[in-house]
GUVOLUM-470921 format. One line per field, with one value per residue: x, y, z of N, C-alpha, C, O in turn; residue number from 1. Coordinates in steps of 0.001 Angstrom, whole numbers. Each point is the difference from the previous one (the first is absolute). Example, Ala and Ser with C-alpha at 12.3 -4.5 7.8 and 13.67 -1.06 7.14 Angstrom:
nx = 13190_-1386
ny = -5690_1069
nz = 7800_-1385
cax = -890_820
cay = 1190_1190
caz = 0_60
cx = 900_-770
cy = 1200_1090
cz = 0_730
ox = 1036_509
oy = -19_1108
oz = 665_169
tikol = 1_2
! end
This chain:
nx = 93484_1164_-22_-1809_776_-1299_-1553_1193_-860_1742_706_31_-1316_-2244_610_376_-2228_-1388_348_-1125_-2362_-452_155_1796_-571_812_1489_208_303_2039_1161_-135_1222_1753_322_-104_1925_1558_421_663_1499_646_920_1092_-1319_-2100_-411_792_-1360_-1630_531_-886_-1450_1832_68_1923_-454_-595_1523_1659_-127_184_1891_969_-495_1471_2158_609_-837_-1862_-771_-1129_-1684_77_33_1513_139_1373_-873_24_1708_-234_-1397_1270_-1127_744_-1374_614_380_-2122_-846_1036_-630_-1738_451_832_-1648_-1386_1042_48_927_1248_-379_-895_-1997_-1391_614_-1981_85_603_-2132_2137_-247_1430_-752_-1592_941_954_-958_-1236_1307_154_-1514_90_1587_-1015_-532_991_-1347_1756_305_1430_1777_613_962_2330_1434_526_1413_2387_-252_1887_798_414_551_-1459_2207_-1493_512_2179_-1204_1558_65_-253_-1419_1261_1453_1540_1629_1045_1336_1589_1159_1423_1848_933_-293_1611_1902_34_492_2137_895_308_1806_2135_-406_-168_-1687_879_1202_-334_-60_1744_-188_1605_643_1767_29_2243_-584_2000_-851_1637_1286_-367_432_-2322_1581_-1663_-1025_1768_-2430_884_840_-515_874_-1836_889_-2180_65_925_-1526_2309_-1785_1456_-1385_372_-146_-893_-1139_-1657_475_-1589_722_-1643_84_-1487_1598_-124_274_1898_272_-288_1785_-343_2235_120_1110_-271_-2164_2018_-2101_885_1745_2374_1310_878_1936_1707_1120_1514_1742_2016_888_1427_2021_404_-391_-1246_1228_1506_309_1641_-12_1016_-110_864_1689_2194_-1459_2261_-23_896_1525_1231_828_1871_-443_-74_-1154_-259_-1198_353_1899_-354_1126_802_825_66_-541_1050_352_-1756_2119_675_385_2447_-2283_-553_623_-2143_-1624_926_-13_-2057_-396_1339_-1526_-1759_788_1153_-568_2385_-178_-314_955_-1679_-1969_661_872_1960_1156_549_1089_2301_954_186_1471_2130_853_564_2176_1476_817_1452_1785_-2127_-541_379_-1321_-2045_271_411_-2155_-734_-1042_729_2107_2_437_1121_-203
ny = 49496_2028_-1377_450_2049_-1254_938_1394_-1657_620_-1088_2147_-805_-442_-2050_-1755_-755_-1450_-2160_-618_-577_-1813_-1763_13_-2053_1914_151_1625_2012_-172_304_1779_1943_343_745_2112_479_234_1795_1773_-1022_2066_-3_-2230_-1434_-1119_-1990_-2061_-907_-1012_-2190_-385_-1467_-258_-1125_378_1985_-516_-1449_1341_975_-999_-446_1245_401_-1196_571_1531_-1459_1238_-164_-1798_1714_-340_1338_-1853_1497_-212_-1929_-1229_1137_-2142_1041_1771_2088_-854_-1460_-2016_-1434_-885_-1768_-2087_-896_-1266_-2027_-1649_-711_-1745_-2038_-1021_1000_-2077_2470_189_182_1924_1361_-547_1967_-752_326_-1141_563_1549_1895_812_1418_1995_2225_904_1069_2336_1622_736_1707_1800_-1325_2014_-382_1168_-227_-1611_800_601_-1772_-716_1406_-968_-1537_358_504_-1367_2031_612_-98_1818_504_-1202_2132_-337_1496_1083_2130_-328_1394_-1771_-837_1321_-1216_-1462_892_959_-1713_-1169_1122_-745_-2360_-771_129_-1759_-2113_-809_-386_-1769_-1146_280_-1440_1996_18_-2062_163_1115_-2232_1153_-1722_1037_-52_-710_1718_-410_1606_-1126_2245_-1490_1862_-903_-138_-228_-1258_426_-1588_-693_568_-1916_1101_-1783_234_349_2426_-916_1930_489_1276_958_662_1701_1209_2489_850_1756_-2007_1519_-2459_1978_-2058_661_-1782_597_-1646_152_1645_-1120_-353_2389_-392_2148_-357_2336_-1406_2166_231_-657_1195_780_1451_-530_-866_1757_515_-1295_-26_1608_-894_-569_1570_1433_-939_809_-1888_1456_826_684_-2275_1606_-1559_1896_-1580_-139_560_-967_706_310_-485_-1951_882_683_686_485_-2142_479_-689_240_1637_733_1191_-2259_1402_-746_86_442_-2295_124_1472_1635_1000_-2344_641_832_-344_1815_-1361_-884_1176_-293_-1608_-160_1304_-861_-1492_1147_704_-1208_-2183_-873_730_1617_-182_1091_-181_1638_1784_479_192_1876_1367_-226_1701_2363_530_-39_1610_1669_-470_755_2010_872_-1095_719_138_1953_1814_205_181_2489_466_-1504_433_-1649_284_719_-1579_-1381_1925
nz = 66896_548_1860_-1484_-173_854_-1170_834_1347_1646_-2181_155_-1506_1081_958_-1224_-992_1590_515_-2205_-108_1026_-1210_1925_578_-918_1625_1536_118_-222_1432_1551_-1163_1077_2298_-400_-1064_1274_1503_-1443_1352_340_-1969_482_-1237_457_1599_-1373_-1322_864_352_-1854_-89_1557_-1427_-722_-1330_-2149_-1350_-875_-1988_-1606_-692_-1311_-2330_-607_-849_-1742_-1347_-34_2100_-479_364_2373_-1683_-48_1670_-2032_837_-2067_-125_242_1790_-231_266_2074_338_464_-1610_-320_1169_208_-2049_63_1142_-1207_-1365_1260_-465_-2071_-1795_-50_-420_1835_-303_56_1640_1125_-1184_-1990_956_-354_-2444_-753_717_-1287_-1768_-121_333_-1704_-1700_468_-76_-2188_-115_541_-1780_494_-2149_-755_-2470_216_47_-1689_-952_173_-911_-1929_-222_270_-2202_-392_1120_-2210_2257_-844_477_879_-872_1005_773_-173_273_-2358_1061_-456_1642_866_-1225_1181_1417_-1352_-564_1281_291_-1539_-373_1198_-1376_-1546_1008_467_-1944_-1132_1138_-827_-1393_-868_1042_-196_1791_-1629_205_727_-1361_1684_-1872_1286_-1138_772_-1458_80_-641_-483_254_2433_-2028_-777_419_-1431_957_-1520_-751_320_-1833_-1250_2025_904_-852_32_-1275_1818_-1349_362_1481_-317_-1574_581_-2133_1291_-1010_698_-333_156_1064_-801_1264_-1369_1157_2000_880_634_2131_-955_895_-1018_768_-749_1421_760_1226_645_-441_1868_-854_-622_1700_588_-1216_740_2040_-139_-868_1351_1589_-1152_930_1947_-583_-1372_1612_-1693_621_-106_-1315_1380_-1603_2105_-1394_-58_-1539_-97_-2155_-146_826_-1660_1953_-1246_276_-2080_2151_-2047_-32_-2068_1475_-749_1391_-1844_1936_-2007_-258_1840_-1661_-156_-769_695_2335_-796_314_1687_1867_446_1504_2010_1629_662_2046_1663_789_1200_1868_1789_-162_900_2222_-1400_2081_-969_345_1309_-894_-791_1828_524_-1499_463_978_-328_-1542_1206_1097_-1444_-1061_1461_-122_-1662_1395_-38_-2191_-881_-8_-868_-2472_269_-70_-1707_1940_-1155_0_-2189_-933_883_1269
cax = -715_-223_-1287_-669_-390_-1314_103_-1050_-1528_-588_227_-731_438_-273_510_1392_128_-178_1195_836_-487_188_1383_707_1204_-83_156_-1095_-1245_379_-83_-1331_-866_494_-726_-1591_-168_76_-1588_-1032_-134_1125_1197_1114_909_-735_373_1456_-328_-334_793_1096_908_-86_-1094_688_85_-1583_7_496_-1116_-1010_307_155_-1569_-883_346_-384_-1022_388_1348_1184_383_647_1578_556_1429_687_614_1545_770_-359_966_1164_-66_-1187_-428_969_1098_-401_-207_1331_123_-978_260_1370_-31_-645_936_963_1235_564_1036_1520_-163_181_568_-784_-1102_-1104_292_-215_-394_1022_339_-1035_322_946_-803_-702_1281_540_-974_-725_571_-1115_602_-1126_721_-622_-1373_-776_-39_-692_-1654_-889_-366_-1283_-1214_-159_-383_1002_278_1223_-682_1031_-103_-543_861_-692_544_1026_-467_-1501_-303_-1164_-1219_-632_-651_-1082_-775_-697_-923_-1006_-972_-781_-1343_-130_339_-1241_-1188_236_312_-1539_-1067_104_-497_-1246_-519_-174_1096_402_1605_819_1567_832_1280_461_1565_571_1121_572_289_1053_670_725_-1210_432_121_-816_-35_-997_348_1145_582_1096_1601_-150_-385_-623_214_-1053_808_184_561_703_-204_-668_-1397_-1481_-1396_-760_-1547_-529_-821_-834_-957_-1076_-229_-1533_-604_716_257_1408_305_1571_469_1377_538_1365_557_-638_359_-1585_-917_-592_-977_-1220_-765_-467_-1107_-1345_-415_-903_-1230_-1105_-470_-999_-1441_-648_-349_797_1317_1075_1238_1239_1072_1457_1142_-29_998_-97_-924_-1353_-222_-52_-1038_-144_-514_-1690_-852_-1378_-970_-518_690_761_1272_364_1316_537_1243_1249_892_-756_-669_-727_-1359_-785_6_454_1256_-339_-341_1111_531_-1124_277_997_341_-594_-338_752_1642_478_-114_846_-963_936_190_-1129_-1615_-118_-50_-1315_-889_-94_-510_-1325_-312_118_-903_-1270_-249_-589_-1659_-1039_-400_-327_441_1479_296_-493_752_1309_-47_-686_669_-816_101_-569_-1496_-657_-5
cay = 1264_462_371_1084_415_882_1172_-311_199_933_1548_49_1074_1340_369_517_1218_1086_297_634_1220_672_-118_1119_-703_-370_-1747_-1147_4_-526_-1442_-138_163_-1215_-1065_154_-621_-1346_-264_100_-830_358_-692_920_1127_1260_853_364_1029_1265_582_95_-955_-1247_-1029_-389_1009_-369_-1043_383_730_-907_-601_908_286_-885_-228_1012_822_1314_500_-514_390_1317_-42_312_446_-1031_15_388_-954_178_818_-771_242_-56_1104_283_970_1584_549_616_1046_1217_721_460_962_937_845_851_-680_656_477_-559_-1420_-306_969_987_529_-357_-1419_-44_-1049_-737_-327_-1033_-1579_-778_-529_-1212_-1093_-854_-450_-1203_-726_227_1142_624_1435_1246_33_-1176_586_1289_-680_-369_1066_912_-990_141_1379_1216_687_693_1232_1000_-204_1446_264_73_453_-1147_-201_-65_-994_-598_-202_1144_177_-666_209_1090_-275_-792_834_1158_133_405_1084_1013_64_1244_1073_88_214_1480_908_-269_-1194_-288_724_-868_-74_-165_-435_391_-112_1241_-171_951_-244_958_-323_1052_-245_-1393_-1150_-1385_-417_-1165_-1196_3_-1202_-96_-1428_-498_-96_1425_321_1552_897_837_1222_32_1424_-59_941_-969_892_-1011_499_-966_-287_-578_-623_-712_-679_-909_-871_-536_1231_354_1645_224_1374_103_1130_-207_1040_75_-572_-1193_615_91_1173_-642_-1111_904_278_-1170_-610_624_-170_-1267_303_525_-1154_-1047_114_354_-986_-1285_451_-466_-849_175_-1045_622_-636_751_985_1105_1168_-544_-221_1314_716_1005_-429_387_-1103_225_-726_-1131_-941_-659_-584_-1375_-289_-860_-141_463_-648_-772_424_-728_373_1256_46_1035_-401_-787_1043_650_-897_305_1203_-82_-1004_288_1405_632_-461_50_1324_1219_1139_1075_847_-304_115_-1251_-1171_174_-456_-1589_-734_209_-512_-1657_-64_125_-1092_-1262_411_-268_-1357_-434_-1501_-413_154_-1110_-958_-149_475_-887_-1063_-1103_186_1404_251_-1100_-846
caz = -71_1330_361_-95_1433_-84_770_1129_-397_507_-596_-1637_-787_522_1061_-444_-599_441_843_-667_-190_1428_569_-249_-346_-1297_-178_609_-967_-1245_180_6_-1139_-1012_361_-259_-1121_290_438_-959_-1171_-1095_112_730_-1150_-214_1080_-298_-863_896_907_-616_812_-636_753_943_819_126_751_1440_366_552_1250_1032_494_848_1375_808_-411_-673_824_-275_-1444_189_237_1233_22_325_1010_131_803_1342_589_582_1246_488_733_942_-503_-725_1398_336_-774_319_917_-153_-979_919_1198_-737_282_1165_-659_772_-378_-1420_-616_-841_631_-614_-1113_-1658_-207_-304_1461_575_-491_1379_1111_-621_-81_1287_810_-326_-1086_-972_-925_-906_-246_561_-456_587_1412_-356_-119_1402_925_-406_235_1493_325_172_-1204_400_402_641_1586_812_1190_1534_880_914_1405_153_814_-1085_784_-50_-1505_25_1001_-591_-876_960_1154_-893_-120_1427_103_-782_524_1169_-435_-339_1212_-41_-907_-242_-132_-1530_-768_-1102_30_-1583_389_-924_236_-437_-81_-538_-930_-465_-1490_-634_-1140_-235_-410_106_-1287_31_-1090_-935_-1150_-912_-533_1035_-217_-497_1314_-209_564_389_521_1575_507_1155_894_1217_610_-32_879_711_-295_1097_-700_826_-1104_662_-1235_261_-655_-1072_9_221_452_-29_-87_-81_895_131_1207_820_1397_392_-865_-1142_297_293_-1105_-650_734_-467_-1235_203_415_-1146_-969_872_-522_1111_1045_621_634_-527_911_-834_120_-495_675_1465_-276_919_-618_198_1488_980_544_-513_-1091_403_-674_-99_848_-539_-491_953_-492_502_-192_-154_912_-367_-1145_-912_-1270_-821_234_-660_-1659_-762_-608_-1228_-492_-254_-1017_-1201_-758_-587_-1084_-1216_-169_429_-304_-1451_-268_407_454_-322_1386_849_-577_-801_978_531_-1045_-286_1286_68_-805_456_939_-627_-622_1216_475_-963_-250_1176_330_596_1703_438_-51_435_1494_907_626_984_1488_482_-870_-237_1223
cx = -753_-1530_-418_-260_-1016_90_-842_-1187_-639_-7_-745_413_-278_581_1507_69_-248_1143_1323_-115_504_1700_620_1322_-116_446_-927_-1336_37_21_-1258_-1056_510_-685_-1301_-164_-66_-1528_-630_222_1079_1203_1004_927_-603_528_1456_-155_-254_958_1598_1452_-160_-930_803_-237_-1555_-165_437_-1231_-1228_613_-30_-1334_-523_420_-256_-1065_591_1412_1056_445_665_1636_398_1576_505_958_1522_687_-99_1238_1122_-234_-1262_-648_519_1076_-404_-227_1123_531_-622_606_1258_-301_-593_876_1046_1243_810_1582_1523_-66_-565_621_-361_-996_-1506_83_-414_-459_1119_412_-876_219_1122_-398_-633_706_596_-921_-678_737_-629_820_-1241_641_-959_-1257_-956_-2_-796_-1457_-641_62_-1416_-1143_-268_-721_942_-79_1364_-759_1241_-277_-286_801_-921_1265_899_-741_-1460_-556_-1318_-1334_-624_-933_-1238_-781_-742_-940_-1140_-797_-411_-1461_-352_241_-871_-1355_12_-124_-1863_-951_-65_-657_-2047_-576_-367_946_907_1663_493_1246_774_1542_744_1877_273_1295_769_390_944_636_1131_-1169_215_-224_-782_305_-1004_737_988_302_911_1241_184_134_-520_515_-884_936_-420_577_743_-194_-998_-1108_-1090_-948_-414_-1313_-479_-1485_-1169_-1124_-1180_-457_-1588_-432_544_324_1563_105_1487_237_1445_697_1793_882_-953_232_-1541_-796_-795_-1005_-1130_-906_-342_-1466_-1248_-302_-847_-1430_-900_-457_-793_-1368_-768_-753_542_1207_1026_838_992_1047_1303_861_272_1445_-377_-948_-1366_-263_302_-1196_-355_-576_-1453_-470_-1347_-847_-795_1078_663_1233_251_1340_664_1152_1304_686_-800_-818_-865_-1348_-914_-132_693_1283_-15_-59_1314_782_-575_442_1287_358_-616_-130_1174_1289_198_-142_956_-843_915_48_-1170_-1294_-321_-336_-1531_-1115_-300_-541_-1585_-672_-553_-1304_-1356_-275_-463_-1413_-947_-310_-147_86_1230_280_-601_975_1013_-199_-969_769_-879_-81_-616_-1384_-662_-117_-1512
cy = 133_86_1049_122_654_1099_-49_506_1031_1333_-637_1115_1030_481_479_1169_1487_327_458_1614_1044_14_1296_-647_-646_-1384_-839_184_-544_-1398_-606_-310_-1574_-1320_14_-513_-1459_-461_-96_-1117_-205_-868_739_606_1231_1118_687_1187_1324_462_86_-771_-1547_-1257_-609_944_206_-1070_580_999_-927_-798_1275_416_-1417_-153_1521_915_958_558_-956_224_1394_-200_389_-20_-1398_154_344_-1143_122_695_-989_-78_-519_923_404_902_1141_817_557_962_1331_601_614_1362_1466_480_497_-556_675_65_-1021_-1512_-356_935_1169_461_-50_-1543_267_-1573_-930_-430_-1085_-1345_-391_-644_-1573_-1080_-313_-493_-1278_-1072_-99_1104_610_1373_1320_-72_-728_653_1184_-531_-567_1001_806_-1035_128_1460_1062_578_974_1402_814_-130_1601_329_-248_436_-1066_203_-125_-1081_-732_-27_1371_415_-933_218_1221_-515_-637_1205_1109_215_510_1305_1026_-132_1127_1224_343_193_1360_936_-56_-1305_48_905_-715_308_31_-152_779_-283_1389_-146_1132_-737_901_-263_1049_-327_-770_-727_-1243_-776_-1384_-878_286_-1169_459_-1309_-759_245_1836_196_1633_741_1329_1189_66_1199_-494_1034_-445_657_-1131_677_-1312_-72_-488_-632_-873_-802_-640_-975_-494_928_400_1633_-35_1533_106_1328_-232_1312_-21_-637_-1174_176_-42_779_-785_-1063_649_288_-1224_-235_1095_-206_-1509_188_289_-1297_-908_184_689_-637_-1023_372_-852_-832_-90_-742_527_-261_1069_884_1289_1111_-541_-490_1254_415_1248_-125_600_-994_284_-867_-1219_-1108_-596_-700_-1377_-555_-1553_-595_331_-843_-886_352_-374_-46_991_-86_834_-108_-555_950_940_-926_34_984_400_-914_380_1332_897_-212_537_1539_893_1077_1169_854_-437_164_-1221_-1147_374_-201_-1468_-759_174_-844_-1529_-219_273_-1081_-1046_433_-391_-1319_-612_-1636_-438_378_-1405_-1118_-179_322_-777_-1022_-867_194_1317_194_-1172_-926_9
cz = 1279_-44_339_1730_215_1105_1408_-143_594_-419_-1530_-935_1_1056_-454_-722_812_822_-960_-67_1506_191_-855_-693_-1468_-484_495_-755_-1446_692_421_-1030_-905_715_28_-1333_332_599_-708_-896_-862_554_494_-1232_40_998_-21_-875_677_903_-754_687_-775_698_1347_1188_539_1418_1289_688_505_1383_848_381_546_1368_854_-516_-869_525_-844_-1588_-115_115_1445_-221_403_1541_310_804_1591_504_684_1427_399_970_1247_-403_-450_1355_239_-864_531_1292_-107_-716_853_1144_-464_485_1327_-462_469_-394_-1563_-952_-1115_931_-382_-871_-1467_-57_95_1582_437_-813_681_1076_-22_60_1239_825_-431_-1116_-1524_-909_-688_-247_309_-246_816_1446_-280_-163_1323_896_-442_293_1511_613_-71_-1356_484_179_669_1293_610_1175_1029_1016_784_1269_275_807_-552_1159_-164_-1043_-50_979_-388_-895_675_690_-1109_340_1413_7_-782_884_1261_-715_-353_1207_736_-854_109_-606_-1519_-895_-961_104_-1344_605_-1118_233_-711_18_-923_-1286_-238_-1454_-344_-999_-180_-77_201_-1529_13_-778_-1195_-983_-1062_-568_905_-745_-37_1740_-39_1031_285_840_1459_183_1390_881_1368_310_179_779_678_-167_1282_-711_911_-1036_1042_-1110_-75_-893_-1464_176_488_551_78_-322_-586_410_12_972_615_1774_624_-197_-1182_223_648_-945_-784_660_-235_-1160_45_453_-743_-964_530_-56_1274_918_271_586_-495_1049_-942_463_-403_645_1314_-441_1027_-284_259_1467_813_476_-692_-1266_-43_-906_-229_693_-521_-543_1542_-421_701_-547_-361_806_-624_-931_-504_-1098_-846_237_-407_-1388_-791_-630_-1164_-1138_-824_-1205_-1313_-700_-390_-1063_-1342_-262_234_-153_-1731_-575_226_296_-230_1422_963_-447_-1041_703_502_-1267_-364_1304_-103_-1127_-17_1108_-407_-651_797_549_-1068_-203_1379_37_86_1234_392_-14_642_1396_627_782_865_1278_524_-653_-29_1357_545
ox = -844_-597_626_-456_210_775_-952_-174_-1123_-278_-207_817_772_18_393_911_453_332_1012_922_363_518_-449_793_-426_-530_-453_-646_-1123_-733_-463_-880_-721_-432_-571_-1108_-860_-701_-798_-627_152_5_27_896_626_348_267_657_714_169_983_1102_-783_-355_-730_99_-284_-663_-598_-359_-510_-821_-554_-368_-1078_-745_-389_-23_1162_897_1087_824_213_537_-496_526_-377_748_513_-635_79_1103_-214_414_-946_480_-83_245_772_314_88_578_608_61_154_692_338_-119_569_78_-234_758_865_1044_407_-36_699_-447_-867_880_-1018_-70_-208_521_407_-308_53_212_333_-228_199_303_-319_-439_282_536_-915_750_-1141_-800_-1103_-1075_-758_-989_-1160_-731_-699_-1143_-1122_-127_-430_-360_309_-536_1007_-1133_624_121_-1230_1058_-596_-390_-489_439_-1092_-1129_-1108_-1032_-1003_-1151_-1128_-1036_-1151_-1221_-715_-469_-1042_-797_-332_-808_-941_-557_-658_-1103_-972_-56_-534_737_-553_-240_579_561_-628_551_-335_251_-532_546_-823_677_-545_525_-367_-279_671_-689_1051_-904_512_712_-1148_1090_-69_-256_598_76_1043_-269_762_212_-841_915_-1091_1058_-404_518_-486_-461_-11_56_542_-791_436_-801_558_-439_350_-807_-476_-386_-653_-18_657_-923_742_-860_546_-234_698_1180_-1224_902_-962_-1189_-1215_-1023_-1012_-1222_-996_-1036_-1171_-1154_-1080_-957_-1116_-996_-561_-384_264_-944_-376_404_-305_308_44_562_165_-310_-829_1100_-1129_-385_-965_-1002_-482_-978_-1135_-42_-572_251_-564_296_-477_-292_390_-18_-305_89_193_784_5_154_376_-1195_-691_-799_-1221_967_548_279_952_622_-19_269_798_372_-6_865_504_-475_40_835_-762_26_716_-772_1173_1114_-747_-928_-1046_-799_-846_-962_-1094_-632_-731_-1020_-1019_-853_-890_-1159_-881_-897_-1060_-965_933_277_336_793_784_319_391_1015_-167_844_-693_-1089_-242_-702_-1065_48_-293
oy = -840_654_458_-935_1146_-56_-779_1006_267_994_-1121_840_844_1226_1078_826_1096_1180_446_815_1174_890_475_762_-1146_-589_-1040_-992_-133_-759_-1025_-860_-613_-888_-1069_-521_-684_-917_-925_-7_-1096_-331_1230_836_1045_1158_1079_987_986_1198_226_498_-387_296_-431_-471_305_219_-379_-120_268_-57_-158_9_127_-307_-104_1136_-174_289_566_-611_654_-712_956_-706_-511_968_612_-994_1124_-137_-1164_-1013_151_1118_1189_1042_956_1190_1228_928_1059_1229_1091_947_1167_1052_785_-684_1105_-970_-374_-652_-989_-266_598_-693_340_-579_561_-793_-1144_-1095_-840_-1115_-1170_-1166_-923_-951_-1164_-1097_-859_-1102_-911_998_-668_662_-79_59_496_-217_156_626_83_-214_701_401_-101_259_1144_-599_75_579_-429_-290_1034_-818_36_-627_-1009_-1075_90_-1139_568_367_-56_663_370_-367_99_655_289_-92_875_1099_655_650_1124_924_757_844_941_545_390_1165_-1007_-525_983_245_-948_1094_-539_716_-98_-85_770_-931_612_-987_1089_-1059_1172_-1028_-8_-223_-491_398_-835_376_407_-570_1102_-1045_530_-13_426_-794_967_-551_259_-137_-356_284_-965_-38_-1103_-82_-1134_1020_-1105_942_-1030_640_-724_593_-525_253_-251_-608_648_750_-898_763_-866_742_-1100_1110_-959_-336_-91_-417_-385_-190_-75_-52_-700_-98_85_-75_-377_377_-284_-595_-500_-63_-815_1131_-391_-695_-798_1163_-1178_523_-778_417_300_-446_775_-43_296_701_745_-711_153_-140_380_1005_-3_-141_9_-1163_-823_-903_773_-927_-149_-256_-767_811_76_-1157_-1158_-257_750_-296_115_116_-337_539_123_-83_418_403_97_-73_646_306_-337_268_1001_904_468_251_-406_527_-49_411_-941_-772_-649_-693_-888_-736_-454_-1056_-985_-616_-499_-869_-680_-398_-782_-803_-560_-216_-576_-644_-1097_-707_-721_-574_-1142_-89_314_-655_480_-56_189_961_233_-1228_-629
oz = 314_-855_957_658_-400_955_48_-689_-427_671_-466_379_-456_104_447_66_-330_111_540_20_-63_674_-1044_-553_-138_-942_-478_-338_-486_-635_-500_37_-787_-735_218_-130_-556_-430_154_-1060_-540_1186_35_116_-179_-232_528_330_-180_227_705_233_-867_1141_892_1133_1158_1014_1006_1171_1088_916_1088_1174_579_931_1163_473_-368_-792_-110_-680_-1021_849_597_-861_1055_142_937_351_496_-528_340_565_-774_188_309_609_-72_-4_25_566_154_44_549_371_-201_628_758_1020_490_-7_-791_17_-610_-1201_-818_914_804_-636_-407_939_403_208_802_421_378_331_743_748_348_470_821_-328_-779_481_-483_717_455_934_231_560_957_382_405_966_733_222_495_1197_149_-1013_1189_-945_565_384_-239_912_3_-53_377_458_1126_-158_11_-327_-535_109_-610_-238_483_-118_-326_120_488_298_-9_676_375_-89_241_702_445_-13_646_393_464_-835_-494_-1182_530_-58_-912_837_-1180_1203_-799_593_-681_289_-180_-347_79_-617_-1032_995_412_-734_745_-930_176_-46_-545_598_937_-1228_-495_902_-27_1080_-860_812_446_-561_649_1116_249_1139_-478_686_-48_55_513_-681_824_-986_1057_-895_-1107_-998_-818_-976_526_-284_463_-474_79_-478_-331_-97_-88_727_-665_256_-182_-683_-39_116_-719_-661_-18_-205_-518_-496_136_-720_-732_299_1137_-376_858_-11_-183_1071_-954_1013_-1182_1105_477_552_389_936_171_85_1122_-734_288_-710_1090_-1197_1094_276_782_-784_876_-810_1184_-1201_943_493_-1229_392_-181_-147_-690_-888_111_-753_-1050_-1070_-770_-1059_-1158_-1132_-932_-1172_-1049_-822_-1072_-1103_-716_5_-845_-1205_915_-801_371_324_-267_241_20_-630_-106_220_-334_-10_104_310_-478_-177_511_119_-356_255_281_-733_560_1012_448_622_616_1041_243_690_1178_-612_897_572_1193_317_-572_-66_1017
tikol = 1_2_3_4_5_6_7_8_9_10_11_12_13_14_15_16_17_18_19_20_21_22_23_24_25_26_27_28_29_30_31_32_33_34_35_36_37_38_39_40_41_42_43_44_45_46_47_48_49_50_51_52_53_54_55_56_57_58_59_60_61_62_63_64_65_66_67_68_69_70_71_72_73_74_75_76_77_78_79_80_81_82_83_84_85_86_87_88_89_90_91_92_93_94_95_96_97_98_99_100_101_102_103_104_105_106_107_108_109_110_111_112_113_114_115_116_117_118_119_120_121_122_123_124_125_126_127_128_129_130_131_132_133_134_135_136_137_138_139_140_141_142_143_144_145_146_147_148_149_150_151_152_153_154_155_156_157_158_159_160_161_162_163_164_165_166_167_168_169_170_171_172_173_174_175_176_177_178_179_180_181_182_183_184_185_186_187_188_189_190_191_192_193_194_195_196_197_198_199_200_201_202_203_204_205_206_207_208_209_210_211_212_213_214_215_216_217_218_219_220_221_222_223_224_225_226_227_228_229_230_231_232_233_234_235_236_237_238_239_240_241_242_243_244_245_246_247_248_249_250_251_252_253_254_255_256_257_258_259_260_261_262_263_264_265_266_267_268_269_270_271_272_273_274_275_276_277_278_279_280_281_282_283_284_285_286_287_288_289_290_291_292_293_294_295_296_297_298_299_300_301_302_303_304_305_306_307_308_309_310_311_312_313_314_315_316_317_318_319_320_321_322_323_324_325_326_327_328_329_330_331_332_333_334_335_336_337_338_339_340_341_342_343_344_345_346_347_348_349_350_351_352_353
! end
C-alpha cells in the first residue's frame, strides 16, 4: 500500500474554502473543496466522493497542490508535440514571408502554405504539412490579409516625411491664427457612385457561389465627403459633377460644420480642383495637401469602403435621382454614427503626437 502524502502546511481548511468561493474556475473550486475536506480531518475517500473522482486522481491533486499551490489545480492546455522548427528556422521563415516570393525564382507572386511547405523542405530538409505551417505562421504573428493598393510610383520617403513633419506643419498654421484658436483636423475626398456598381463579399454556404444583381449602365453622382474624426463630425454633399465649383460648395459646407471660433485644417489630395487658385476657400479653413500618390494617408478612403460594403453595393439604381437618394441616405447614416467616424478616421500619426 502506498504511503499517504501529507498536504503542505501553509494552507488550511478556511483558506481553501475562501479560495473556492473567489475563483471563477469551477474545476479548481471543486478540487479546492475536496482537499479542504482532508484538512478538516476527512479521508481521501471523502475527498474523492466530493470531487466525483477516484482515489488516484485525488492523489494527483495533492501532488499538484503541494508543488504549485492552488494554481496547480487549474487545468492547463497540453503542450503537444514540440515544433520541428527551431528559433533560427522560425526567424528565417518570418523573413521570407515578410519579403515575399521572387516570381522568377519561386514561381508564385504570393506565398501559399503549400509553397512554404516546399521552401521549408528545400531549405531545412524538414517535412511539415500545410496545417502545421499555418500554425507556425499564426504563432509568428502572421495572418492572411488583403493587400492594400499602392501606387507603383509612390515615394515612400515623402509619405514618411509628411507624417514626421505633420506636427510642425500644424504649428506653423496655428502660429498665423489668433492666440488660443482651436484647431480641427478634417479630411476630404470624393467618391463616384454609379449604376455600374460594386459586388461585395457575403456569407454563403461552402461549395456555393452567391449571386448579386449588377447593372451595366453608366449614370453616376459624386459624394463630396469630409470627416473630423476627433469630434466625430462629417460634412458632405451629393453633386452631379466633380469640379472646382462643386469643391467650392463643399468647402462652404465644411466651413458651416466647424465649431464657432475654431479653425479647420483640411487635409486632401492634390486633385486639380483642390489646388486651383479659382477655388473659394472660407476664412476658417486652411488646406493641407497630402504627398502625391498616397491615398492611404486619407481616412476618407476607408469611409468610402465602409459605405460601399454596407449601404451602396449590390444595388440597381433606376436613374440619377435614385443614385442621389441612396447616396444621401448612406451619408446621413454615417453622420448619425459619430463613433463610427471616430473608429474609422483616427490616425496615430495625426492625432497622438
